[in-house]
N, C-alpha and C positions, 0 to 999 in steps of 0.2 A: 510691578507693583510696588508698592513703596507700605512695606506691613509693619504694623507697631502694635505692641502690647502693653499696654498699661494700667498698675492695679493705684486705687485711690479709691475719694468720699465722693459721692456726688455732689456738687454744691448748688444744685436749685433742683426744684421736682420735673418730670418728663412733662412736655409738655405732646400733643400732637396733631396734627394736621391729614386731609386727604389733597393725595397729588397722582392725577390722572387714577383714579381710584386705588393707587395703594397708599395705607400706613405710613405716615417716618416721624417716630419719635424723636425728638430734641432733646438734649438737657446736657448741662457743663460735669466734668470732673476733675477734682486737683490732687495734683499727684505733688509727692515729699520728693525731692533731690538730696546728695549728697554733698553739693554743696553749699555754704554756708554764708549768709551775708557778712561783713565783715565787719561792720557798725555794728549789728542786733547780736550775733551769731545766732542768730535763728537758721531752719534750714529753709531754702527758697522753694518755694510752691511753681507748679507750672500748670496750666488751667487749659483744657480741651474743649472744645466742644464738640458734643457727640453727635450722629444723624444715624440713626437705625431703622430700616426699611424692614413693611413688610410683616412675617411673623415675630421676626426677631424686635420689630418697635413694638407688637400691639403686648408681646409679653414685657417687655421694658414699663411701655405705659399700666401695667398691671401690677406691677412688685417694687418699682425702683419707684426710690421716694428722695428726697433732700435727707442728707447722713448716713447714707446706706453705705460700706463698702463693698465696691465691686472691682471685676477686672473686665475691661473692656479690649477685644482685639479688634482689626480693623485697618481700613488702607489709609495710610496719611495723604492728606488733601493740602495744600496749601492754596488758600484763595486769595490772591489781591482785591483789595478796597479801597476806598476814599473815602477819605477821614470827613466830619463835618469842617475841621479848618483848613483844607482842602491838599491837605497830604497822606500820599500815597503808604495804606499802611498792608500787613499780610498777618490775614487768621491763619490757626492752627486748627483744624478740625478732624476728627476721625471719622471714618463711613463704618460703621462697626460690622464684622459679621460674626463676632461673637460674644456675647457676656455671660458675664459669671456674677451673678450673688454673692458675695462672701461671707457678710453677717450685717443686719440693721444695727442701726444708732442704738437700739433697745437695748440688743443682745448685747453688742460694746461695751454699753456702759452699766450692765448688768453683769457682765464679767470683770470690769476694773474695781464696781464695787464689790462683787464676790472676792477678789484678791487682798484688796484694802481688811476686808472685814479677816480671811484668813492667816493674814500675811504676822509673823511671826516679828514681839518687838523688837523693836529697835538694839534694845539693849540688852538681848540675850548672849552671854556670854559664850565665843565661842569655843571655849576651854569644857563644853557640855559633849561636842564630838569625842574628844578625846577620853573620856570613861567609859565610853560602848565599851562589852566587851564579846569577845566571836566564841562563837559556836561552832566548833568543829562537825557537830552533827546536822547541821545543815549542809544541803546536798549543792551548794553555788561556791 
């Protein structure tokens, strides 16, 4: 079995279907790589289709939404298909065995806004740290 774990952001809402009496949830997740596009200097994104069956799929349908950050583990599946222009292509999919919701998009935005509000001014001089006097009565 080819096992893969990806950490990224959902780039679609979860859709569900019934197949042979079992629920299957489908969604896409985008991950960033360490590679950069030479022309734009932006990090390259990878996109994976995810299928989650049974209880895992039902849980994904309840709690996963477009924009959520998630960690998905499962079997890496490569599916060949014929494109509309007649060319052979390969779809990369993950058959999920484990899902972890890391952060909702609203939580992520709230954290970003809180960090911006609490950030020190960019013009704060570094000399302020040198003026701190040590107190020998501290236990550490």
